[in-house]
DSSP file (Angstrom, degrees, kcal/mol; ACC not computed):
  #  RESIDUE AA STRUCTURE BP1 BP2  ACC     N-H-->O    O-->H-N    N-H-->O    O-->H-N    TCO  KAPPA ALPHA  PHI   PSI    X-CA   Y-CA   Z-CA
    1    1 A M              0   0    0      0, 0.0     2,-0.2     0, 0.0     0, 0.0   0.000 360.0 360.0 360.0 135.2   94.0   99.0  106.3
    2    2 A T        -     0   0    0      1,-0.1     2,-0.8     2,-0.0     0, 0.0  -0.507 360.0-105.9 -90.1 158.9   96.5   98.8  103.4
    3    3 A D        +     0   0    0     -2,-0.2     3,-0.3     1,-0.1     4,-0.1  -0.753  37.6 173.8 -85.0 112.2   99.5   96.5  103.1
    4    4 A N     >  +     0   0    0     -2,-0.8     4,-2.7    55,-0.2     5,-0.2   0.067  39.2 119.1-104.9  22.8  102.6   98.6  103.7
    5    5 A S  H  > S+     0   0    0      1,-0.2     4,-2.4     2,-0.2     5,-0.2   0.849  74.0  54.0 -61.8 -34.3  105.0   95.7  103.7
    6    6 A E  H  > S+     0   0    0     -3,-0.3     4,-2.3     2,-0.2    -1,-0.2   0.916 111.4  45.4 -64.9 -41.9  106.9   97.1  100.7
    7    7 A F  H  > S+     0   0    0      2,-0.2     4,-3.0     1,-0.2    -2,-0.2   0.931 112.3  50.6 -65.2 -45.6  107.3  100.5  102.5
    8    8 A V  H  X S+     0   0    0     -4,-2.7     4,-2.1     1,-0.2    -2,-0.2   0.901 111.8  48.6 -60.8 -41.3  108.4   98.8  105.7
    9    9 A H  H  X S+     0   0    0     -4,-2.4     4,-2.5    -5,-0.2    -1,-0.2   0.928 112.9  47.1 -63.5 -45.5  111.0   96.7  103.8
   10   10 A A  H  X S+     0   0    0     -4,-2.3     4,-3.3     1,-0.2     5,-0.3   0.895 109.9  53.9 -63.9 -39.9  112.3   99.8  102.0
   11   11 A L  H  X S+     0   0    0     -4,-3.0     4,-1.8     1,-0.2    -1,-0.2   0.929 110.9  45.6 -59.7 -45.8  112.5  101.7  105.3
   12   12 A D  H  < S+     0   0    0     -4,-2.1     4,-0.4    -5,-0.2    -2,-0.2   0.928 116.4  46.0 -62.2 -46.1  114.6   99.0  106.9
   13   13 A K  H >< S+     0   0    0     -4,-2.5     3,-1.0     1,-0.2    -2,-0.2   0.941 116.5  42.3 -63.2 -50.3  116.8   98.7  103.8
   14   14 A Y  H >< S+     0   0    0     -4,-3.3     3,-1.3     1,-0.3    12,-0.2   0.731 103.4  64.9 -77.0 -21.3  117.4  102.5  103.3
   15   15 A S  T 3< S+     0   0    0     -4,-1.8    -1,-0.3    -5,-0.3    -2,-0.2   0.645 108.7  43.4 -72.9 -11.4  117.8  103.3  107.0
   16   16 A K  T <  S+     0   0    0     -3,-1.0    -1,-0.3    -4,-0.4    -2,-0.2   0.134  88.0 143.4-112.6  16.7  121.0  101.1  106.7
   17   17 A H    <   -     0   0    0     -3,-1.3     6,-0.1     1,-0.1    -3,-0.1  -0.116  60.9-118.7 -59.7 154.8  122.1  102.6  103.4
   18   18 A Q  S    S+     0   0    0      4,-0.1     2,-0.4     5,-0.0    -1,-0.1   0.734  93.0  70.5 -69.8 -22.6  125.8  103.1  102.8
   19   19 A T  S  > S-     0   0    0      1,-0.1     4,-1.8     0, 0.0     5,-0.2  -0.769  72.5-142.3-101.7 143.6  125.5  106.9  102.4
   20   20 A K  H  > S+     0   0    0     -2,-0.4     4,-2.8     1,-0.2     5,-0.2   0.850 101.7  62.6 -64.2 -34.5  124.7  109.3  105.2
   21   21 A A  H  > S+     0   0    0      1,-0.2     4,-2.1     2,-0.2    -1,-0.2   0.919 106.1  43.2 -59.2 -44.7  122.6  111.3  102.8
   22   22 A M  H  > S+     0   0    0      2,-0.2     4,-2.2     1,-0.2    -1,-0.2   0.906 113.9  50.1 -69.8 -41.2  120.2  108.4  102.3
   23   23 A R  H  X S+     0   0    0     -4,-1.8     4,-2.1     1,-0.2    -2,-0.2   0.885 110.9  50.7 -63.2 -37.6  120.1  107.6  106.0
   24   24 A R  H  X S+     0   0    0     -4,-2.8     4,-2.8     2,-0.2    -2,-0.2   0.893 107.8  52.9 -66.6 -40.4  119.4  111.2  106.7
   25   25 A L  H  X S+     0   0    0     -4,-2.1     4,-2.0    -5,-0.2    -2,-0.2   0.930 109.4  48.8 -60.1 -45.6  116.5  111.3  104.2
   26   26 A V  H  X S+     0   0    0     -4,-2.2     4,-0.7   -12,-0.2     5,-0.3   0.920 112.7  48.2 -60.5 -44.4  114.9  108.3  105.8
   27   27 A S  H ><>S+     0   0    0     -4,-2.1     5,-2.0     1,-0.2     3,-0.7   0.919 111.8  49.0 -62.9 -44.1  115.2  109.9  109.3
   28   28 A R  H 3<5S+     0   0    0     -4,-2.8    -1,-0.2     1,-0.2    -2,-0.2   0.836 113.3  46.3 -67.2 -32.5  113.8  113.2  108.1
   29   29 A T  H 3<5S+     0   0    0     -4,-2.0    -1,-0.2    -5,-0.2    -2,-0.2   0.491 127.8  24.2 -91.2  -1.9  110.8  111.6  106.4
   30   30 A T  T X<5S+     0   0    0     -3,-0.7     3,-1.4    -4,-0.7     7,-0.2   0.573 128.5  27.8-119.8 -79.7  110.0  109.3  109.3
   31   31 A K  G > 5S+     0   0    0     -4,-0.3     3,-0.7    -5,-0.3    -3,-0.2   0.831 124.1  48.3 -60.0 -36.2  111.2  110.3  112.8
   32   32 A D  G 3 <S+     0   0    0     -5,-2.0    -1,-0.3     1,-0.2    -4,-0.1   0.569 119.7  38.9 -83.0  -7.4  111.1  114.1  112.0
   33   33 A N  G X>  +     0   0    0     -3,-1.4     3,-1.6    -6,-0.3     4,-0.6  -0.201  66.4 139.5-133.8  43.4  107.6  113.8  110.5
   34   34 A L  H <>  +     0   0    0     -3,-0.7     4,-2.3     1,-0.3     3,-0.5   0.763  63.0  74.6 -59.7 -25.6  105.8  111.4  112.8
   35   35 A W  H 3> S+     0   0    0      1,-0.2     4,-2.7     2,-0.2    -1,-0.3   0.824  89.0  59.3 -59.6 -30.9  102.7  113.5  112.6
   36   36 A L  H <> S+     0   0    0     -3,-1.6     4,-1.6     2,-0.2    -1,-0.2   0.912 108.9  43.0 -62.9 -42.0  102.1  112.3  109.1
   37   37 A Y  H  X S+     0   0    0     -4,-0.6     4,-1.9    -3,-0.5    -2,-0.2   0.893 114.2  50.5 -70.9 -41.5  101.9  108.7  110.3
   38   38 A V  H  X S+     0   0    0     -4,-2.3     4,-2.6     1,-0.2    -2,-0.2   0.932 111.4  47.4 -64.3 -46.3   99.8  109.5  113.3
   39   39 A L  H  X S+     0   0    0     -4,-2.7     4,-1.6     1,-0.2    -1,-0.2   0.862 107.7  57.0 -65.1 -34.3   97.3  111.5  111.3
   40   40 A T  H  X S+     0   0    0     -4,-1.6     4,-0.6    -5,-0.2    -1,-0.2   0.909 110.3  44.6 -61.8 -41.1   97.1  108.7  108.7
   41   41 A L  H >X S+     0   0    0     -4,-1.9     3,-1.5     1,-0.2     4,-1.4   0.937 112.5  50.7 -65.2 -46.5   96.1  106.3  111.5
   42   42 A L  H 3< S+     0   0    0     -4,-2.6    59,-0.6     1,-0.3    -1,-0.2   0.717  98.2  67.8 -68.0 -19.8   93.6  108.7  113.0
   43   43 A E  H 3< S+     0   0    0     -4,-1.6    -1,-0.3    -5,-0.2    -2,-0.2   0.801 105.1  43.3 -65.8 -28.1   92.0  109.2  109.6
   44   44 A E  H << S-     0   0    0     -3,-1.5     2,-0.3    -4,-0.6    -2,-0.2   0.834 131.2 -28.7 -87.6 -36.7   90.8  105.6  109.8
   45   45 A R  S  < S-     0   0    0     -4,-1.4    -1,-0.3     2,-0.0     2,-0.2  -0.976  71.8 -78.0-169.4 168.0   89.6  105.6  113.5
   46   46 A D        -     0   0    0     -2,-0.3     2,-0.3    -3,-0.1    54,-0.2  -0.503  44.4-163.5 -76.0 147.6   90.1  107.1  116.9
   47   47 A Y  E     -A   99   0A   0     52,-1.9    52,-3.8    -2,-0.2     2,-0.3  -0.953  17.7-127.8-129.3 148.7   93.1  105.9  119.0
   48   48 A F  E >>  -A   98   0A   0     -2,-0.3     3,-1.2    50,-0.3     4,-0.9  -0.725  38.6-105.5 -91.2 154.8   94.0  106.1  122.6
   49   49 A G  H >> S+     0   0    0     48,-0.8     3,-1.0    -2,-0.3     4,-0.8   0.831 116.4  50.9 -49.6 -48.7   97.4  107.5  123.3
   50   50 A Y  H 3> S+     0   0    0      1,-0.3     4,-0.8     2,-0.2    -1,-0.3   0.820 106.2  57.9 -61.8 -30.8   99.2  104.3  124.3
   51   51 A E  H <> S+     0   0    0     -3,-1.2     4,-2.1     1,-0.2    -1,-0.3   0.765  92.2  69.7 -70.1 -27.5   97.9  102.6  121.1
   52   52 A V  H <X S+     0   0    0     -3,-1.0     4,-2.5    -4,-0.9     5,-0.3   0.923  94.0  53.5 -61.3 -48.3   99.5  105.1  118.8
   53   53 A Q  H  X S+     0   0    0     -4,-0.8     4,-1.8     1,-0.2    -1,-0.2   0.937 113.5  40.9 -54.3 -53.8  103.1  104.1  119.4
   54   54 A G  H  X S+     0   0    0     -4,-0.8     4,-2.9     1,-0.2    -1,-0.2   0.851 113.7  53.8 -66.0 -35.4  102.6  100.4  118.6
   55   55 A S  H  X S+     0   0    0     -4,-2.1     4,-2.7     2,-0.2     5,-0.4   0.877 106.9  50.6 -69.6 -37.4  100.3  101.1  115.7
   56   56 A V  H  X>S+     0   0    0     -4,-2.5     4,-2.2     2,-0.2     6,-1.2   0.914 114.7  45.0 -64.5 -41.9  102.9  103.4  114.0
   57   57 A K  H  X5S+     0   0    0     -4,-1.8     4,-1.5    -5,-0.3    -2,-0.2   0.939 117.2  43.9 -65.5 -47.8  105.5  100.6  114.5
   58   58 A E  H  <5S+     0   0    0     -4,-2.9    -2,-0.2     1,-0.2    -3,-0.2   0.917 122.7  35.4 -65.4 -44.4  103.2   97.9  113.3
   59   59 A R  H  <5S+     0   0    0     -4,-2.7   -51,-0.2    -5,-0.2   -55,-0.2   0.891 135.6  17.2 -80.3 -41.2  101.8   99.7  110.3
   60   60 A F  H  <5S-     0   0    0     -4,-2.2    -3,-0.2    -5,-0.4    -2,-0.2   0.524  92.6-121.5-114.6  -8.8  104.7  101.8  109.1
   61   61 A G     << +     0   0    0     -4,-1.5     2,-0.5    -5,-0.6    -4,-0.2   0.696  65.8 138.2  75.7  18.1  107.8  100.1  110.7
   62   62 A V        -     0   0    0     -6,-1.2    -1,-0.2   -32,-0.1     2,-0.2  -0.871  49.4-135.5-104.2 123.0  108.7  103.4  112.4
   63   63 A D        +     0   0    0     -2,-0.5     2,-0.4    -3,-0.1    -9,-0.1  -0.550  27.5 174.2 -76.4 137.7  109.9  103.3  116.0
   64   64 A M        -     0   0    0     -2,-0.2    -7,-0.1   -11,-0.1     2,-0.1  -0.974  29.4-125.6-145.1 128.5  108.4  105.9  118.3
   65   65 A A     >  -     0   0    0     -2,-0.4     4,-1.9     1,-0.1     3,-0.2  -0.415  26.1-120.5 -68.8 149.9  108.9  106.1  122.1
   66   66 A S  H  > S+     0   0    0      1,-0.2     4,-1.9     2,-0.2     5,-0.2   0.879 114.9  53.3 -62.5 -36.8  105.7  106.2  124.1
   67   67 A V  H  > S+     0   0    0      1,-0.2     4,-2.5     2,-0.2    -1,-0.2   0.878 106.1  54.5 -64.4 -35.4  106.6  109.6  125.5
   68   68 A T  H  > S+     0   0    0      2,-0.2     4,-2.8     1,-0.2     5,-0.2   0.901 105.1  53.4 -63.5 -40.8  107.1  110.9  122.0
   69   69 A A  H  X S+     0   0    0     -4,-1.9     4,-2.7     1,-0.2    -1,-0.2   0.930 111.4  44.8 -60.3 -45.6  103.6  109.7  121.0
   70   70 A Y  H  X S+     0   0    0     -4,-1.9     4,-2.3     2,-0.2    -2,-0.2   0.900 113.5  49.4 -67.9 -40.2  102.1  111.6  123.9
   71   71 A V  H  X S+     0   0    0     -4,-2.5     4,-2.3     2,-0.2    -2,-0.2   0.931 113.5  47.2 -62.6 -44.9  104.2  114.8  123.3
   72   72 A L  H  X S+     0   0    0     -4,-2.8     4,-2.7     2,-0.2     5,-0.2   0.928 111.7  49.6 -63.1 -45.9  103.2  114.7  119.6
   73   73 A L  H  X S+     0   0    0     -4,-2.7     4,-2.3    -5,-0.2    -1,-0.2   0.891 110.3  51.6 -61.0 -39.1   99.5  114.1  120.3
   74   74 A H  H  X S+     0   0    0     -4,-2.3     4,-2.7     2,-0.2    -1,-0.2   0.926 111.2  47.0 -62.8 -44.8   99.6  117.1  122.8
   75   75 A K  H  X S+     0   0    0     -4,-2.3     4,-1.9     2,-0.2    -2,-0.2   0.909 112.4  49.4 -64.6 -41.7  101.2  119.3  120.1
   76   76 A L  H  <>S+     0   0    0     -4,-2.7     5,-2.6     2,-0.2     6,-1.2   0.881 112.4  48.8 -64.9 -36.9   98.7  118.2  117.5
   77   77 A Q  H ><5S+     0   0    0     -4,-2.3     3,-1.6    -5,-0.2    -2,-0.2   0.926 108.8  52.6 -66.7 -44.5   95.9  118.9  119.9
   78   78 A R  H 3<5S+     0   0    0     -4,-2.7    -2,-0.2     1,-0.3    -1,-0.2   0.857 109.9  49.6 -57.9 -36.3   97.2  122.3  120.8
   79   79 A D  T 3<5S-     0   0    0     -4,-1.9    -1,-0.3    -5,-0.2    -2,-0.2   0.424 116.6-113.9 -85.9   0.9   97.3  123.2  117.1
   80   80 A G  T < 5S+     0   0    0     -3,-1.6    25,-0.4     2,-0.3    24,-0.3   0.653  86.3 116.3  78.7  15.3   93.7  122.0  116.6
   81   81 A I  S   <S+     0   0    0     -5,-2.6    21,-2.3    -6,-0.2     2,-0.3   0.774  81.4  20.1 -88.4 -30.0   94.8  119.1  114.3
   82   82 A V  E    S-B  101   0A   0     -6,-1.2     2,-0.3    19,-0.3    -2,-0.3  -0.927  71.7-151.2-130.7 160.8   93.5  116.4  116.7
   83   83 A E  E     -B  100   0A   0     17,-2.8    17,-2.5    -2,-0.3     2,-0.4  -0.933  13.1-127.2-131.0 158.7   91.0  116.6  119.5
   84   84 A L  E     +B   99   0A   0     -2,-0.3     2,-0.3    15,-0.2    15,-0.2  -0.836  23.2 178.6-107.8 137.9   90.6  114.6  122.7
   85   85 A S  E     -B   98   0A   0     13,-2.8    13,-3.5    -2,-0.4     2,-0.4  -0.969  18.7-137.5-133.1 153.8   87.5  112.7  123.9
   86   86 A E  E     -B   97   0A   0     -2,-0.3     2,-0.5    11,-0.2    11,-0.2  -0.901  10.7-162.7-113.7 140.7   87.0  110.6  127.0
   87   87 A E  E     -B   96   0A   0      9,-2.7     9,-2.0    -2,-0.4     2,-0.5  -0.980   5.3-156.7-124.5 122.1   85.1  107.4  127.1
   88   88 A R        -     0   0    0     -2,-0.5     2,-0.4     7,-0.2     5,-0.1  -0.829   9.9-168.9 -96.7 132.1   83.9  105.9  130.4
   89   89 A K    >   -     0   0    0     -2,-0.5     3,-2.4     3,-0.4    -2,-0.0  -0.925  37.7 -89.1-118.3 147.8   83.3  102.2  130.6
   90   90 A E  T 3  S+     0   0    0     -2,-0.4     3,-0.1     1,-0.3    -1,-0.0  -0.300 112.2   4.4 -54.6 124.8   81.6  100.5  133.4
   91   91 A G  T 3  S+     0   0    0      1,-0.2     2,-0.5    -2,-0.0    -1,-0.3   0.409 103.2 115.7  81.8  -3.2   84.1   99.5  136.1
   92   92 A R    <   -     0   0    0     -3,-2.4    -3,-0.4     4,-0.0    -1,-0.2  -0.875  53.5-143.2-105.3 129.7   87.1  101.2  134.3
   93   93 A R  S    S+     0   0    0     -2,-0.5    -5,-0.0    -3,-0.1    -3,-0.0  -0.992  70.8  23.6-135.8 143.9   88.8  104.2  136.0
   94   94 A P  S    S-     0   0    0      0, 0.0     3,-0.0     0, 0.0    -1,-0.0   0.761  97.6-101.7 -73.2 177.7   90.0  106.6  134.9
   95   95 A P        -     0   0    0      0, 0.0     2,-0.3     0, 0.0    -7,-0.2  -0.321  37.0-110.9 -64.3 147.4   88.2  107.2  131.6
   96   96 A R  E     - B   0  87A   0     -9,-2.0    -9,-2.7    -4,-0.1     2,-0.6  -0.630  28.3-137.2 -79.6 134.6   90.1  106.3  128.5
   97   97 A K  E     - B   0  86A   0     -2,-0.3   -48,-0.8   -11,-0.2     2,-0.4  -0.835  19.7-166.0 -98.7 123.8   91.2  109.3  126.4
   98   98 A Y  E     -AB  48  85A   0    -13,-3.5   -13,-2.8    -2,-0.6     2,-0.4  -0.855   8.7-146.2-109.2 143.8   90.8  108.9  122.7
   99   99 A Y  E     -AB  47  84A   0    -52,-3.8   -52,-1.9    -2,-0.4     2,-0.3  -0.884  17.7-177.7-106.9 139.6   92.3  111.2  120.0
  100  100 A R  E     - B   0  83A   0    -17,-2.5   -17,-2.8    -2,-0.4     2,-0.2  -0.979  29.8-108.5-135.7 150.7   90.5  111.9  116.8
  101  101 A I  E     - B   0  82A   0    -59,-0.6   -19,-0.3    -2,-0.3     2,-0.1  -0.522  32.8-143.2 -76.3 141.6   91.5  113.9  113.7
  102  102 A T     >  -     0   0    0    -21,-2.3     4,-2.5    -2,-0.2     5,-0.2  -0.429  30.7 -99.3 -94.8 174.3   89.7  117.2  113.2
  103  103 A D  H  > S+     0   0    0      1,-0.2     4,-2.4     2,-0.2     5,-0.2   0.903 128.0  52.1 -60.0 -40.6   88.6  118.8  109.9
  104  104 A L  H  > S+     0   0    0    -24,-0.3     4,-2.5     1,-0.2    -1,-0.2   0.892 108.4  51.5 -62.4 -38.7   91.8  121.0  110.1
  105  105 A G  H  > S+     0   0    0    -25,-0.4     4,-2.6   -24,-0.3    -2,-0.2   0.909 109.1  49.6 -63.9 -43.0   93.8  117.8  110.6
  106  106 A R  H  X S+     0   0    0     -4,-2.5     4,-2.4     1,-0.2    -2,-0.2   0.918 113.1  46.7 -62.1 -43.3   92.3  116.2  107.6
  107  107 A E  H  X S+     0   0    0     -4,-2.4     4,-2.5     2,-0.2    -2,-0.2   0.897 111.8  51.0 -66.5 -39.9   93.0  119.2  105.5
  108  108 A T  H  X S+     0   0    0     -4,-2.5     4,-2.3     2,-0.2    -2,-0.2   0.922 111.7  47.1 -62.9 -44.6   96.5  119.5  106.8
  109  109 A L  H  X S+     0   0    0     -4,-2.6     4,-2.4     2,-0.2    -2,-0.2   0.899 111.2  51.9 -64.0 -41.3   97.2  115.8  105.9
  110  110 A K  H  X S+     0   0    0     -4,-2.4     4,-2.2     1,-0.2    -2,-0.2   0.927 111.3  46.6 -60.1 -45.9   95.6  116.3  102.5
  111  111 A Q  H  X S+     0   0    0     -4,-2.5     4,-2.5     1,-0.2    -2,-0.2   0.874 110.3  53.6 -65.4 -37.5   97.9  119.3  101.8
  112  112 A A  H  X S+     0   0    0     -4,-2.3     4,-2.6     2,-0.2    -1,-0.2   0.915 109.5  48.4 -63.1 -42.9  101.0  117.3  103.1
  113  113 A R  H  X S+     0   0    0     -4,-2.4     4,-2.6     2,-0.2    -2,-0.2   0.912 111.1  50.0 -64.1 -42.4  100.2  114.5  100.7
  114  114 A L  H  X S+     0   0    0     -4,-2.2     4,-2.5     2,-0.2    -2,-0.2   0.916 111.6  49.1 -61.4 -42.7   99.8  116.9   97.8
  115  115 A F  H  X S+     0   0    0     -4,-2.5     4,-2.6     2,-0.2    -2,-0.2   0.929 111.9  47.6 -62.5 -45.9  103.1  118.5   98.7
  116  116 A L  H  X S+     0   0    0     -4,-2.6     4,-2.3     2,-0.2    -2,-0.2   0.883 112.0  50.4 -65.4 -37.8  104.9  115.2   98.9
  117  117 A D  H  X S+     0   0    0     -4,-2.6     4,-2.5     2,-0.2    -1,-0.2   0.926 111.2  48.8 -62.2 -44.6  103.4  114.1   95.6
  118  118 A L  H  X S+     0   0    0     -4,-2.5     4,-2.5     1,-0.2    -2,-0.2   0.900 110.1  51.6 -62.9 -40.9  104.5  117.4   94.0
  119  119 A L  H  X S+     0   0    0     -4,-2.6     4,-1.9     2,-0.2    -1,-0.2   0.932 110.3  48.5 -60.1 -46.7  108.0  116.9   95.4
  120  120 A A  H  X S+     0   0    0     -4,-2.3     4,-0.5     1,-0.2    -2,-0.2   0.904 112.8  48.2 -61.7 -41.7  108.2  113.4   94.0
  121  121 A Q  H >< S+     0   0    0     -4,-2.5     3,-0.8     1,-0.2    -1,-0.2   0.892 110.1  52.1 -64.8 -39.5  107.0  114.6   90.6
  122  122 A T  H 3< S+     0   0    0     -4,-2.5    -1,-0.2     1,-0.2    -2,-0.2   0.834 109.8  49.0 -66.0 -33.3  109.5  117.5   90.6
  123  123 A L  H 3< S+     0   0    0     -4,-1.9    -1,-0.2    -5,-0.2    -2,-0.2   0.523  90.8  96.7 -85.9  -5.6  112.4  115.1   91.4
  124  124 A T  S << S-     0   0    0     -3,-0.8    -4,-0.0    -4,-0.5    -3,-0.0  -0.737  83.3-115.2 -86.3 126.6  111.4  112.8   88.6
  125  125 A P              0   0    0      0, 0.0    -2,-0.1     0, 0.0    -1,-0.1  -0.254 360.0 360.0 -61.1 147.3  113.4  113.4   85.3
  126  126 A S              0   0    0     -4,-0.1    -2,-0.0     0, 0.0    -4,-0.0   0.472 360.0 360.0 -72.3 360.0  111.4  114.6   82.4
């Protein structure tokens, strides 16, 4: 796991920026694109649904309601980007449901990163 403290600090700072334009940019690149953060986590290991919300907050500093995490995971599953597996443990009922990234999910995340890199390069003066 990488240290994202610089990003978390910038997120906090820019989400309180004096201009609406900057605050809107922060919102669009975080809350409106939570799937990027979720897939980044799932790239490292499988997560159960409840764990996703807290991990996104802890790792990236982005708040996500627990219902939002489940809705997002359901949509990603529907689109074939993540898949669900169940793990039964002795004495635990019902089985815990884990989400894992699929090959399509890995490719989608890779393409998203390439696009964001290209955008940053395009916005950088020559």
